[in-house]
C-alpha positions, 0 to 999 in steps of 0.5 A: 467637373468633366471627362475630357477625351484626348487621342493618345499621342504615344502607344498606350501602355495598357493591357486591353484585357485589363481595361475590359475587365474594369470596364465590365465592373464599372457600374459597381465602383461606388457600391461598398459591398461590390467587387470594389469593397476592398478599395473602399475599405483601404481608402482611409488608409491610403488617404491617411498615408498621403496626408501623413507625408504631405500635410494638409491637401487643401489648395494642393494640385493633385493628379490621381493616375489610374483613378478608376471610378474616382474613390481616392480622387474624390476623397482628396478633393473633399480635403480641399485639393484641386484634383485631376483623375486620369484613366484609360477605362472610359466606362470607369471615368463615366461612373466617376463623373456621374458620382461626382455630380451626385456628391458635389465633389469636383474632380477633373477626369480625363481619358489620357495616358500617364505618359501623354499627360506627362508630356503635356503637363510636366512639373505641374502637380504638388502630389501625384498618386498611382495606387493599385495600378502598376500591377495592371500595366505592361510597363510599370517603369514607364508609369513611374517615369511619367509620375516623376515628370508630372510632379513639381520639384519638392513634390510627392509621388505615392505608389501602392502595389503588390509584392511578388513572392510565394506569400503574396501569391497565397494571400493576394490570389488564392486567398483574396480571389478564391477562398475569401472571394474579396476580389473577382477571380482573375483580378491579378496576375502573379507575373505582374506583381512588383517587388519593393526592390524593383519599384525602388530601383524604378523610382531612383531611375526616374529621379525620385527619392524613396522616403518610406515604405508601409505594408497593408494587411488584412485580418480575415477574422475582424475584416479590418485592413491596417498599415504595418511594417510588413511589405510582403504582400500589399505595400505603399511607397512614398517618394519625393522629387528632389529640389534642384540645387541652389 
């Protein structure tokens, strides 16, 4: 397992303040009681959602876009997938690499943008994941297009992000950051939240076909996350790249 640094060939679709924010927290990625506790809690749901649509991940070539410290990347690799994780936060990638050395789970981590990866490796992956990342970049549509380019025809691309409406502001920012303190204050910017209709339109423009939406809810009493049909706050979208006509 290694971290490969590649000089960006195109302007980075990244907010430096966002990169700095996650870099400052990098050492705590794998502490399940840290600021990343919600990611640890929802990871089984994300993995199950992916498996529900793709079947077994064993032997599949998978790319995790915006992999951070590698929580989802490692869990997919542990299922037998050949996983590459990419991110632009170098400190997070170093933490991912160190944790992989401890766990023995092999993931190829690379410091490269989704757009540059797409230009260099089009159509190489059976599955592409982009979870909790679109709301942190200046141009989410560019990331969606890159993911579509990276996946093979017939392959799957999975997204998760946060809806934009008064309820999501109340739950994802006021509730999660200020009242329940599930996340550090300033983790999210409401203006960057993405409506399902907006993501679905970006998916269509990129040549992907939306297959299913699911909501992700948190019960503050039981402190348990679950999937549901309510996409008003956190939600997931499963998409597929159409096979070329015979």
